[in-house]
C-alpha positions in Angstrom: 22.8 -11.6 28.4 25.5 -10.0 26.5 27.1 -6.7 27.5 25.2 -5.3 24.1 21.7 -6.2 25.5 22.3 -5.1 28.9 22.8 -1.7 27.2 19.0 -1.9 26.0 17.6 -3.8 28.7 14.5 -2.2 30.1 13.7 -0.2 26.5 10.4 -1.2 25.4 9.7 -1.5 21.4 6.3 -1.4 20.2 4.9 -4.0 17.7 1.5 -3.1 15.6 1.0 -4.4 12.1 -1.8 -6.8 12.3 0.0 -9.6 10.7 2.8 -9.8 13.5 0.4 -9.1 16.2 -1.5 -11.9 15.1 1.2 -14.6 14.0 4.5 -13.4 15.2 7.8 -13.2 13.0 10.9 -14.9 13.6 12.7 -11.3 13.1 11.7 -10.0 16.2 14.0 -12.5 18.0 16.6 -9.8 16.9 15.5 -7.3 19.1 14.7 -9.5 22.2 18.3 -10.9 21.7 19.5 -7.2 21.6 17.8 -6.9 24.9 14.6 -4.9 23.9 11.0 -5.7 25.6 8.5 -6.2 23.3 4.9 -4.6 23.3 2.1 -5.6 21.2 -1.1 -3.9 19.7 -4.5 -6.1 19.8 -3.7 -9.5 18.0 -4.6 -9.0 14.6 -6.4 -5.6 14.7 -5.3 -2.1 13.6 -4.6 0.0 16.8 -6.9 2.9 17.6 -5.6 6.4 18.6 -6.7 5.7 22.4 -4.6 1.8 21.8 -1.5 4.2 20.8 -2.2 6.6 23.3 -2.0 4.0 26.1 0.5 1.9 24.3 3.4 4.2 23.4 4.4 6.1 26.2 7.7 4.7 27.5 8.6 3.1 24.1 11.9 3.6 22.6 10.6 2.8 19.5 7.6 1.6 17.0 7.2 -1.3 14.5 4.4 0.3 13.0 1.7 -0.7 10.3 -1.2 1.4 8.2 -2.7 2.9 11.5 -2.8 6.6 11.8 0.0 7.9 14.2 -1.3 11.6 14.8 0.4 14.6 16.4 -1.4 14.3 19.5 0.0 10.4 19.6 3.6 11.6 18.9 3.5 14.3 21.7 2.5 11.5 24.3 5.0 9.0 23.2 7.5 10.6 25.7 10.7 8.3 24.9 10.0 7.4 21.1 12.7 8.1 19.3 12.3 5.6 16.2 9.3 4.6 13.9 9.8 1.7 11.3 7.4 1.2 9.0 7.0 -2.7 7.8 6.1 -0.8 4.5 7.1 2.0 2.1 3.9 4.3 3.0 4.2 7.0 6.0 1.1 9.3 5.1 -0.4 7.4 8.1 2.1 9.4 10.0 1.9 13.1 11.0 5.6 13.7 9.5 5.7 17.2 10.8 5.3 16.3 14.4 7.7 13.5 14.0 10.7 15.8 12.7 9.4 18.5 15.0 10.1 15.8 18.0 13.3 14.4 16.7 11.4 11.2 15.8 12.9 9.1 13.2 10.9 7.8 10.2 12.2 4.5 8.5 10.1 3.1 5.5 11.2 -0.5 4.0 11.6 0.8 0.4 10.6 -2.2 -2.3 9.7 -4.8 0.3 6.5 -5.4 -1.1 7.1 -4.2 -4.6 7.1 -7.4 -5.9 4.1 -8.7 -4.3 1.7 -5.6 -4.6 2.8 -5.9 -8.3 1.8 -9.4 -8.7 -1.4 -8.6 -7.2 -2.0 -5.7 -9.8 -1.5 -8.3 -12.5 -3.8 -10.8 -10.9 -7.0 -7.9 -10.7 -6.0 -6.8 -13.8 -6.7 -10.3 -15.2 -9.5 -10.8 -13.2 -11.3 -7.4 -14.6 -10.4 -8.1 -17.9 -12.0 -11.7 -17.8 -14.9 -10.9 -14.9 -14.0 -13.7 -13.2 -15.2 -13.0 -9.9 -18.5 -12.3 -11.4 -18.2 -15.4 -13.1 -17.4 -17.3 -10.1 -20.0 -15.9 -7.8 -22.9 -16.3 -10.6 -21.9 -20.3 -11.4 -21.9 -20.7 -7.7 -25.1 -19.4 -7.1 -26.8 -21.7 -9.9 -26.7 -19.0 -12.6 -25.1 -19.3 -16.2 -24.6 -16.2 -16.9 -21.5 -14.6 -18.6 -19.8 -11.5 -19.2 -17.8 -10.8 -22.4 -14.0 -9.8 -21.5 -10.9 -8.4 -23.0 -7.8 -10.1 -24.1 -4.7 -7.8 -22.9 -2.4 -8.7 -25.6 -2.5 -5.1 -27.6 -3.8 -3.0 -25.1 -2.3 -0.1 -23.3 -1.4 -0.3 -19.2 -1.2 3.3 -17.9 0.9 3.4 -14.6 0.4 6.6 -12.5 3.4 6.4 -10.3 6.5 4.5 -11.9 8.3 3.7 -8.6 9.8 0.2 -7.0 6.2 -1.0 -7.7 5.2 0.5 -11.0 8.4 -0.4 -12.6 7.8 -4.2 -11.5 4.0 -4.0 -12.7 5.7 -2.7 -16.0 7.9 -5.5 -16.8 5.0 -8.0 -16.0 2.2 -6.4 -18.1 5.0 -5.8 -21.4 5.4 -9.9 -21.1 2.0 -9.9 -21.2 1.9 -8.2 -24.6 0.7 -5.0 -23.9 2.0 -1.3 -24.1 3.0 0.8 -21.0 2.4 4.6 -21.2 3.9 5.6 -17.7 3.4 9.1 -15.6 5.8 9.7 -13.0 6.7 13.1 -11.8 10.2 12.4 -11.3 10.7 9.9 -14.2 13.6 7.7 -13.9 14.9 8.2 -17.3 17.4 5.0 -17.2 14.1 2.9 -16.4 13.6 1.5 -20.0 12.8 -2.0 -19.9 11.4 -2.1 -23.6 10.3 -0.3 -26.6 6.7 -0.9 -25.7 7.2 1.6 -22.6 7.4 5.2 -22.6 6.8 7.9 -20.0 4.1 10.9 -20.7 1.8 13.5 -19.0 -1.0 12.2 -17.0 -3.7 13.8 -19.0 -1.7 11.5 -21.7 -1.7 8.6 -19.8 -5.7 8.7 -18.6 -6.5 9.3 -22.6 -4.4 6.3 -24.2 -4.6 3.5 -21.3 -7.3 0.7 -21.7 -6.1 -0.2 -18.3 -4.9 2.4 -15.7 -3.0 1.4 -12.4 -2.3 3.8 -9.5 1.2 3.4 -7.7 1.3 6.9 -6.1 0.5 8.6 -2.7 -2.3 10.7 -2.3 -2.1 14.5 -3.7 -1.0 16.7 -0.7 -3.9 18.7 -1.5 -6.3 16.0 -0.3 -8.1 16.3 -3.7 -8.7 13.0 -5.4 -6.6 12.0 -8.5 -9.1 10.3 -10.2 -12.2 12.6 -10.1 -14.8 13.4 -12.7 -12.6 15.6 -15.2 -10.3 12.7 -15.4 -12.5 10.0 -15.3 -14.2 11.8 -18.9 -10.9 12.1 -20.2 -10.6 8.4 -19.8 -11.1 5.8 -22.8 -15.0 4.5 -22.4 -14.6 0.8 -21.4 -11.5 1.6 -19.4 -10.6 -0.1 -16.1 -8.9 1.2 -12.9 -6.7 -1.3 -10.7 -5.9 0.7 -7.3 -3.8 -0.9 -5.0 -2.2 2.4 -4.0 -4.4 4.9 -1.6 -8.2 5.1 -1.2 -7.8 8.8 -1.4 -7.0 8.8 -5.3 -10.4 8.3 -5.9 -13.1 9.8 -6.3 -15.9 7.6 -4.7 -19.2 9.3 -6.2 -17.7 10.2 -9.3 -16.1 6.7 -10.1 -19.6 5.0 -8.8 -21.1 7.4 -11.4 -19.0 6.1 -14.4 -19.5 2.5 -13.1 -23.1 2.9 -12.9 -23.1 4.4 -17.0 -20.6 2.0 -17.7 -18.5 4.1 -19.1 -16.0 3.1 -16.7 -16.0 -0.8 -17.1 -14.6 -2.0 -13.9 -12.7 -0.9 -10.9 -10.2 -3.5 -8.7 -9.3 -2.3 -5.5 -7.2 -3.7 -2.5 -7.2 -0.1 -0.7 -10.2 1.4 1.4 -11.2 4.1 3.3 -12.0 2.2 6.1 -10.6 -0.8 6.9 -13.0 -3.1 7.3 -14.9 -1.2 4.8 -18.8 -0.8 6.3 -21.5 -0.7 3.6 -19.2 0.4 0.7 -21.4 1.0 -2.3 -17.8 0.9 -4.2 -17.6 -2.6 -2.7 -20.6 -3.7 -3.1 -21.1 -2.5 -6.7 -21.1 -5.4 -9.4 -18.3 -4.2 -11.3 -15.8 -3.6 -8.7 -13.2 -6.1 -7.5 -12.3 -5.5 -3.9 -9.6 -7.2 -1.9 -9.0 -6.5 2.2 -5.4 -5.0 1.7 -3.5 -8.0 0.7 -1.0 -6.4 -1.6 2.1 -6.9 0.6 0.7 -9.7 2.4 2.6 -12.3 0.9 5.2 -14.9 2.9 8.0 -13.0 1.1 6.9 -9.4 1.3 6.4 -9.8 4.6 9.8 -11.4 5.7 11.4 -8.5 3.8 9.2 -5.7 5.2 9.8 -7.1 8.6 13.6 -7.8 8.6 14.1 -4.3 7.3 12.1 -2.7 9.9 13.7 -4.8 12.3 17.1 -3.2 11.1 16.2 0.1 10.9 15.5 -0.1 14.3 18.5 -1.6 15.6 20.5 0.7 13.5 19.0 3.6 15.0 18.4 3.3 18.3 22.0 2.2 18.6 23.1 5.5 17.1 20.8 7.2 19.1 22.1 5.7 22.4 25.6 6.1 21.5 25.1 9.9 20.8 23.2 10.2 24.2 
């Protein structure tokens, strides 16, 4: 054991992302090589608050997934100094409590952007051509077709034009689509082509044939896509949500799907994972996937590597200060 690893001997790090607790990851060896001891949440499961209350006390750091990390959990984590997400979202963490307790929260910014962007394209094509509908009908012995639409010449409305939204824009422009994007802090230097422009949210909703969501949930807890937003959209438009389930008013969306005003919805995120008896998931104009946006070999490798690096850098800095 090196002098550096001896310095960290006895320091524990909790690992919670489902893909890592089930399959492991080579990047974790950097933590053990540095002398840290690893603890794991239940394999392949999203840990509950009770799990975290039992596992986190005594840990110096946490490599975290999408589980809820409440103020109570953070209060009980007596030695916790760093939470490193293997993704970009941190709305599952009580950030105010983390700041009050001097716990550093790190994000793997951009790590899963390509994976989520490519899934968005796949879901958009699946909606446009009713691919899951056709597949399920044919496998059940029914020759039933639903007329689709071509993406070329249509408008993609992107709500949230950060790392993921920008990659989506580039991909759909390549498919012949026009892009109109809303972002509260638009990056003026991002102009991938003459087919791209920024606009206000109301304009995006009114112009888009496909609306793709790539933003955090509103801070006030109110859904972004509510009855008024749906009424402002083009009849026959579709929505792709790979961002946050809280962005949608489920009942309002169901109503517009039933009337056909909203032609389809694709969703990779759910209020409860796995969803139980969800009317949205069961609707035949909805395509639902089990939160697979960043679940690619490449995205996982980038995200875990960035999270591990953040833990090593921040714990070393904290130990030096102490």
